[in-house]
BALOBA-1460 file (C-alpha; in Angstrom, 3 decimals):
// residues 38
<rec num="1" residu="x" x="110.607" y="11.452" z="-9.992"/>
<rec num="2" residu="x" x="109.973" y="8.808" z="-12.622"/>
<rec num="3" residu="x" x="106.819" y="7.493" z="-10.559"/>
<rec num="4" residu="x" x="105.354" y="11.282" z="-10.939"/>
<rec num="5" residu="x" x="106.188" y="10.933" z="-14.584"/>
<rec num="6" residu="x" x="104.489" y="7.783" z="-14.909"/>
<rec num="7" residu="x" x="101.289" y="8.826" z="-13.134"/>
<rec num="8" residu="x" x="101.210" y="11.875" z="-15.467"/>
<rec num="9" residu="x" x="101.370" y="9.867" z="-18.515"/>
<rec num="10" residu="x" x="98.386" y="7.462" z="-17.168"/>
<rec num="11" residu="x" x="96.421" y="10.624" z="-16.315"/>
<rec num="12" residu="x" x="96.742" y="12.409" z="-19.444"/>
<rec num="13" residu="x" x="94.439" y="10.346" z="-21.848"/>
<rec num="14" residu="x" x="91.710" y="10.315" z="-19.345"/>
<rec num="15" residu="x" x="91.909" y="14.314" z="-19.197"/>
<rec num="16" residu="x" x="91.578" y="14.404" z="-23.186"/>
<rec num="17" residu="x" x="88.992" y="11.803" z="-23.378"/>
<rec num="18" residu="x" x="86.987" y="14.089" z="-20.503"/>
<rec num="19" residu="x" x="87.765" y="17.315" z="-23.323"/>
<rec num="20" residu="x" x="86.650" y="15.704" z="-26.148"/>
<rec num="21" residu="x" x="83.231" y="14.405" z="-24.457"/>
<rec num="22" residu="x" x="82.455" y="17.878" z="-23.254"/>
<rec num="23" residu="x" x="83.043" y="19.141" z="-26.735"/>
<rec num="24" residu="x" x="80.932" y="16.737" z="-28.079"/>
<rec num="25" residu="x" x="77.915" y="17.514" z="-25.609"/>
<rec num="26" residu="x" x="78.495" y="21.477" z="-26.065"/>
<rec num="27" residu="x" x="77.976" y="20.296" z="-30.027"/>
<rec num="28" residu="x" x="75.083" y="18.304" z="-29.487"/>
<rec num="29" residu="x" x="73.320" y="20.878" z="-26.987"/>
<rec num="30" residu="x" x="74.309" y="24.045" z="-29.795"/>
<rec num="31" residu="x" x="72.640" y="21.449" z="-32.561"/>
<rec num="32" residu="x" x="69.562" y="20.914" z="-30.541"/>
<rec num="33" residu="x" x="69.016" y="24.626" z="-29.940"/>
<rec num="34" residu="x" x="70.109" y="25.578" z="-33.368"/>
<rec num="35" residu="x" x="68.097" y="22.849" z="-35.565"/>
<rec num="36" residu="x" x="64.445" y="24.014" z="-34.241"/>
<rec num="37" residu="x" x="65.161" y="27.906" z="-34.540"/>
<rec num="38" residu="x" x="65.676" y="27.138" z="-38.136"/>
């Protein structure tokens, strides 16, 4: 139980980082599409 909890605790920041990275990439793509249209 303690080992499982520790593993999930280590895994969480990596998951959050990839999620924030996806948002940053999406924002970059959107800005690249929207900017030439204006």
